[in-house]
C-alpha positions in Angstrom: 7.9 -28.7 -63.4 4.2 -29.3 -62.6 5.1 -31.5 -59.6 7.4 -28.8 -58.3 4.6 -26.2 -58.5 2.1 -28.5 -56.8 4.7 -29.2 -54.0 5.3 -25.5 -53.5 1.5 -24.9 -53.3 1.0 -27.7 -50.8 3.9 -26.5 -48.6 2.6 -23.0 -48.8 -0.9 -24.2 -47.8 0.5 -26.1 -44.8 2.5 -23.1 -43.6 -0.6 -20.9 -43.9 -2.6 -23.4 -41.9 0.1 -23.5 -39.2 0.1 -19.7 -39.1 -3.6 -19.5 -38.8 -3.9 -22.2 -36.0 -3.5 -20.8 -32.5 -4.5 -23.8 -30.3 -3.9 -27.4 -29.7 -5.8 -29.9 -27.5 -4.1 -32.4 -25.2 -6.1 -35.4 -24.0 -5.1 -38.0 -21.3 -7.5 -40.9 -21.2 -7.6 -42.7 -17.8 -9.7 -45.5 -16.5 -11.8 -43.2 -14.3 -11.6 -39.8 -15.9 -10.4 -38.2 -19.2 -8.3 -35.1 -18.6 -8.5 -32.5 -21.4 -6.3 -29.4 -21.9 -6.5 -26.5 -24.3 -3.1 -25.0 -25.0 -1.7 -22.2 -27.2 1.1 -23.1 -29.5 3.8 -22.1 -27.0 2.5 -24.7 -24.4 0.6 -22.3 -22.2 -2.6 -23.8 -20.7 -5.6 -21.8 -21.8 -8.1 -24.2 -20.0 -8.2 -27.7 -18.6 -11.0 -29.8 -17.4 -12.2 -33.5 -16.9 -15.0 -35.7 -18.0 -15.9 -39.2 -16.7 -14.5 -42.2 -18.6 -17.5 -44.3 -19.6 -16.1 -47.8 -20.0 -19.4 -49.6 -20.3 -20.1 -51.5 -23.5 -16.4 -51.8 -24.2 -15.8 -48.1 -23.9 -17.8 -47.3 -27.0 -18.7 -43.8 -25.8 -15.2 -42.7 -24.8 -14.3 -41.2 -28.1 -17.7 -39.6 -28.8 -17.6 -38.0 -25.3 -14.1 -36.6 -26.0 -15.1 -35.2 -29.4 -18.3 -33.7 -27.9 -16.3 -32.1 -25.0 -13.8 -30.6 -27.4 -16.6 -29.1 -29.6 -18.3 -27.7 -26.6 -15.1 -26.0 -25.4 -14.5 -24.6 -28.9 -17.9 -23.1 -29.0 -17.4 -21.7 -25.5 -14.1 -20.1 -26.5 -15.3 -19.1 -30.0 -12.7 -21.3 -31.6 -13.3 -22.6 -35.1 -11.7 -25.7 -36.6 -9.1 -23.7 -38.6 -7.9 -22.3 -35.2 -6.8 -25.8 -34.0 -3.5 -27.3 -35.1 -4.7 -30.7 -33.8 -5.7 -33.0 -31.0 -3.2 -35.3 -29.2 -4.4 -38.2 -27.1 -2.6 -40.5 -24.6 -4.3 -43.8 -23.8 -3.4 -46.6 -21.3 -2.4 -49.3 -23.7 0.0 -49.9 -26.6 -0.5 -47.6 -29.6 1.5 -48.1 -32.8 2.8 -45.4 -35.2 -0.4 -45.6 -37.3 -2.6 -44.7 -34.4 -3.9 -48.3 -33.9 -4.6 -49.3 -30.3 -3.4 -52.8 -29.5 -5.9 -53.3 -26.7 -6.5 -51.1 -23.7 -7.9 -53.4 -21.1 -8.9 -50.8 -18.5 -11.0 -49.1 -21.1 -12.6 -52.2 -22.6 -11.0 -51.5 -26.0 -9.8 -54.2 -28.4 -7.6 -53.5 -31.4 -8.9 -50.5 -33.5 -7.7 -47.4 -35.2 -8.1 -44.6 -32.7 -6.6 -41.9 -34.9 -9.0 -42.6 -37.8 -12.1 -42.9 -35.6 -11.4 -39.7 -33.6 -10.5 -37.7 -36.7 -13.9 -38.7 -38.2 -15.7 -37.6 -35.0 -13.9 -34.3 -35.0 -14.9 -33.6 -38.6 -11.4 -34.1 -40.1 -9.2 -32.4 -37.4 -5.7 -33.7 -37.2 -5.3 -36.4 -34.4 -2.0 -37.8 -33.0 -2.1 -40.5 -30.3 0.2 -42.7 -28.2 0.6 -44.7 -25.0 -0.1 -42.6 -21.9 3.3 -43.2 -20.2 5.2 -42.3 -23.4 3.1 -39.3 -23.9 3.6 -38.2 -20.3 7.4 -38.6 -20.9 7.1 -36.2 -23.8 5.3 -33.7 -21.5 8.1 -33.8 -18.9 10.7 -33.3 -21.7 8.8 -30.3 -23.0 7.7 -28.5 -19.9 8.7 -30.6 -16.9 11.6 -32.1 -15.2 13.3 -33.0 -18.5 13.4 -29.6 -20.0 16.5 -28.9 -22.0 17.0 -32.5 -22.9 16.1 -34.4 -26.1 16.9 -38.0 -24.9 15.3 -39.1 -21.6 13.5 -41.9 -19.8 10.6 -41.0 -17.7 9.8 -43.5 -14.9 6.5 -43.4 -13.1 6.5 -45.1 -9.7 2.8 -45.5 -8.8 0.6 -48.5 -8.3 2.8 -50.0 -11.0 5.9 -48.9 -12.8 5.4 -47.0 -16.0 8.0 -45.8 -18.4 8.4 -43.6 -21.5 11.4 -43.4 -23.7 12.2 -40.3 -25.7 15.3 -40.4 -28.0 16.3 -37.3 -30.0 12.8 -35.8 -29.2 10.9 -38.8 -30.6 8.8 -41.3 -28.6 10.1 -44.9 -28.9 7.0 -46.9 -29.5 8.3 -50.2 -30.8 6.6 -52.4 -33.4 3.2 -52.6 -31.6 3.4 -49.6 -29.2 4.7 -51.6 -26.3 8.1 -49.9 -26.2 8.9 -48.4 -22.8 7.3 -51.1 -20.6 10.1 -50.9 -18.2 8.1 -52.1 -15.2 8.1 -55.5 -16.7 11.9 -55.9 -17.0 12.8 -59.2 -15.3 15.0 -58.4 -12.3 14.5 -61.4 -9.9 14.7 -65.1 -10.7 13.7 -66.2 -7.2 10.3 -64.5 -7.1 7.3 -66.9 -6.7 4.5 -64.4 -6.8 3.3 -63.4 -10.3 3.3 -59.8 -11.5 0.0 -58.3 -12.8 1.4 -59.1 -16.3 1.6 -62.8 -15.3 5.4 -63.2 -15.1 7.2 -63.3 -11.8 10.2 -61.1 -10.9 9.3 -57.9 -12.7 10.8 -54.6 -11.7 7.2 -53.4 -10.9 7.0 -55.9 -8.0 9.8 -54.1 -6.1 9.9 -50.5 -7.3 6.3 -49.5 -7.4 4.3 -48.3 -4.3 2.8 -51.7 -3.9 6.2 -53.3 -4.5 7.8 -51.2 -1.8 5.0 -52.3 0.5 5.6 -55.9 -0.4 9.4 -55.5 0.4 8.5 -53.9 3.7 6.1 -56.6 4.8 8.6 -59.3 3.9 11.3 -57.5 5.9 9.1 -57.2 8.9 8.2 -60.9 8.7 11.8 -62.0 8.3 13.2 -59.8 11.1 12.4 -59.0 14.7 14.1 -55.6 14.6 12.3 -52.7 16.2 10.8 -50.4 13.6 8.1 -47.7 13.4 6.7 -49.7 10.5 5.4 -52.2 13.0 2.9 -49.7 14.4 0.5 -48.5 11.8 -0.3 -49.1 8.1 2.7 -50.1 6.0 3.0 -48.1 2.7 5.6 -46.7 0.5 5.1 -43.3 2.1 5.5 -44.8 5.6 8.7 -46.5 4.5 10.3 -43.3 3.3 9.0 -41.3 6.2 10.7 -43.9 8.4 13.9 -43.7 6.3 14.0 -39.9 6.9 13.7 -40.6 10.6 16.6 -43.0 10.5 14.7 -46.2 11.0 17.1 -49.1 10.4 14.6 -51.6 9.0 13.1 -49.0 6.7 16.5 -48.1 5.4 17.1 -51.8 4.5 13.8 -51.8 2.5 14.9 -48.6 0.8 18.3 -50.2 -0.1 16.5 -53.2 -1.6 14.2 -51.0 -3.6 17.2 -49.0 -4.8 19.1 -52.1 -5.8 16.3 -53.3 -8.1 15.5 -49.9 -9.6 19.1 -48.7 -9.9 20.2 -51.9 -11.7 17.0 -51.9 -13.9 17.7 -48.3 -15.0 21.3 -49.2 -15.6 20.1 -51.9 -18.1 17.8 -49.3 -19.8 20.7 -46.8 -20.0 22.9 -49.4 -21.7 20.2 -49.8 -24.4 19.0 -46.2 -25.1 21.7 -44.0 -23.5 19.5 -41.2 -22.1 20.7 -37.8 -21.0 18.4 -37.9 -18.0 16.0 -40.1 -16.0 12.9 -38.2 -14.8 11.2 -39.9 -11.8 7.5 -39.3 -11.2 4.4 -40.9 -9.7 3.3 -41.1 -6.1 6.5 -42.6 -4.8 8.4 -39.6 -6.1 6.8 -37.4 -3.5 9.4 -38.8 -1.1 11.7 -36.4 -2.9 15.4 -36.5 -3.8 16.1 -39.0 -1.0 15.1 -41.6 -3.6 18.3 -40.9 -5.5 20.4 -41.7 -2.5 19.3 -45.3 -3.0 18.9 -45.5 -6.8 22.1 -43.9 -8.0 24.8 -46.0 -6.2 23.6 -49.3 -7.7 23.0 -47.6 -11.0 26.5 -46.2 -11.1 28.0 -49.5 -9.9 26.4 -51.6 -12.6 25.8 -49.3 -15.6 28.0 -49.4 -18.7 30.8 -46.8 -18.4 29.6 -44.9 -21.5 26.2 -44.2 -19.8 27.3 -43.2 -16.3 26.8 -39.5 -16.9 23.0 -39.8 -17.0 21.3 -37.3 -14.7 18.4 -37.9 -12.4 15.6 -35.4 -11.7 12.1 -35.5 -10.2 9.1 -35.0 -12.5 7.3 -31.6 -12.1 4.1 -31.8 -14.0 2.3 -34.3 -11.8 -1.1 -35.4 -13.3 -0.9 -32.8 -16.0 2.1 -34.5 -17.8 -0.2 -36.5 -20.0 -2.1 -33.5 -21.4 1.1 -31.6 -22.0 2.7 -34.5 -23.8 -0.4 -35.1 -25.9 -0.4 -31.5 -27.0 3.3 -31.7 -27.8 2.7 -34.7 -30.1 0.7 -32.4 -32.4 3.3 -29.7 -32.3 6.1 -32.2 -33.0 
């Protein structure tokens, strides 16, 4: 009987705290800047701003800087601790379910408990944290290209290939927070150049912006076909601009890119069976023409039970991380 009464009192206290809270902070820690957002509980942005990421001395000032910036914003907005439901943080590295970072090389961090440390710096505020790509995926599910879906894979095609997997509304982190590293799926046995991870033949080497550039340069070297790519800087943007203009060599490059990415996403679909793939990052600025090259190899190779997966472009851009971080708290 006593335990029941205590349980009711605790539940009542939690409900009252949730009713009192009106704000949540979303933090996206990058190698150059930290993006911060103040949201209401419905996901509307109240304010957003940035601070430099101080990576010197193994990034020892990053968390104190974040905590100080949050406190300054709270004072500016006349927000007290009881008004804040919590703080969500996305970081560029594996983060497990206990809030422990398993190294974040770009920040100089080795293994440590981010959740515990930031909670202390914020005087006991609730903190939730995760890998930045996973967190961005959560943001796209909540307020971006994946709205209306509970199971999705977000794919970021930038300098590398990032990924975030959400199943039934929950981030798939894996045992050490390395779940969703889709850029390092092995897709090519005959590759001789190593990926940044050290292994040759990763999806990132063909589907990222730098990967598309590599494919284009190889195609130019192997062929004497006329192409607008021979005049000017070769880049992923130049390739897809040329594709839109009907350039034959550029179309060959786009087909190669699509084969690698489409088949890779087919493998992922067979494992996690998402409702939708949300494609973001700099390469996604080419628009829906990407799907003309990704979907045919996907549909040709994917397991029949996963063929109905939809494709959409991400819509939140660089704000996906702060939205997702805020959503982690509200989850």
